[in-house]
VMD Tcl script that draws the C-alpha trace (Angstrom):
set ca {
  {-7.27 1.71 12.16}
  {-6.98 4.18 14.98}
  {-6.91 7.84 13.98}
  {-7.28 11.27 15.48}
  {-10.78 12.56 16.19}
  {-12.08 16.06 17.07}
  {-11.86 17.02 20.74}
  {-8.36 15.63 21.32}
  {-9.73 12.10 20.98}
  {-8.87 8.95 19.05}
  {-11.37 6.79 17.18}
  {-11.43 3.57 15.16}
  {-12.18 3.95 11.46}
  {-12.40 1.43 8.65}
  {-13.67 0.92 5.14}
  {-12.59 1.84 1.64}
  {-13.15 5.57 2.11}
  {-10.66 5.53 4.94}
  {-8.23 3.10 3.29}
  {-8.05 4.63 -0.20}
  {-5.80 7.57 0.78}
  {-3.46 5.19 2.62}
  {-3.10 2.98 -0.45}
  {-2.61 6.06 -2.68}
  {0.18 7.20 -0.37}
  {1.77 3.74 -0.52}
  {1.71 3.83 -4.34}
  {3.30 7.27 -4.28}
  {6.09 5.95 -2.05}
  {6.62 3.05 -4.46}
  {6.95 5.45 -7.39}
  {9.45 7.52 -5.41}
  {11.49 4.39 -4.61}
  {11.75 3.30 -8.25}
  {14.46 4.62 -10.50}
  {13.42 6.95 -13.32}
  {13.75 4.27 -15.99}
  {11.38 1.90 -14.14}
  {8.85 4.65 -13.33}
  {8.40 5.42 -17.02}
  {7.52 1.78 -17.73}
  {5.38 0.87 -14.72}
  {1.95 -0.48 -15.56}
  {-1.08 -0.79 -13.32}
  {-0.50 -4.56 -13.12}
  {3.01 -3.96 -11.74}
  {1.61 -1.84 -8.91}
  {-1.09 -4.43 -8.20}
  {1.54 -7.19 -8.00}
  {3.61 -5.06 -5.63}
  {0.61 -4.32 -3.41}
  {-0.21 -8.02 -3.16}
  {2.83 -8.41 -0.92}
  {0.54 -8.30 2.11}
  {0.63 -9.93 5.49}
  {-2.30 -11.73 7.05}
  {-3.85 -9.31 9.56}
  {-6.63 -11.40 11.00}
  {-7.48 -15.07 10.76}
  {-11.23 -14.52 10.54}
  {-11.17 -12.95 7.05}
  {-12.53 -9.65 8.33}
  {-9.71 -7.56 6.87}
  {-10.01 -8.35 3.19}
  {-6.72 -9.12 1.44}
  {-4.57 -8.42 4.47}
  {-2.30 -5.66 5.68}
  {0.02 -4.06 3.16}
  {3.69 -4.71 3.77}
  {5.00 -1.46 2.29}
  {8.60 -2.52 2.70}
  {8.03 -5.68 0.61}
  {6.06 -3.72 -1.99}
  {8.89 -1.19 -2.36}
  {11.46 -3.99 -2.56}
  {9.40 -5.58 -5.34}
  {9.35 -2.33 -7.34}
  {13.08 -1.77 -6.77}
  {13.81 -5.32 -7.97}
  {12.14 -4.75 -11.33}
  {14.62 -4.72 -14.19}
  {12.76 -3.18 -17.07}
  {14.51 -2.61 -20.37}
}
mol new
graphics top color blue
foreach p $ca { graphics top sphere $p radius 0.5 }
foreach p [lrange $ca 0 end-1] q [lrange $ca 1 end] { graphics top cylinder $p $q radius 0.2 }
display resetview
């Protein structure tokens, strides 16, 4: 991922330390997209299933499970009909 860097520069960064805040932000957006009834019943497994809606980023396997498709993840959460 390309990000800002001191000195009015850009740099490439990778790894779990860099990715964790991005995934946390994605989960927050998913919670905000869900209606109140669904939010109260969401389990960790529901979030994991939503996050698995990823697109292949590279064919060489160098990018783990792929690139998160946030739109698909949010659609998955919105489609949940919990009673």
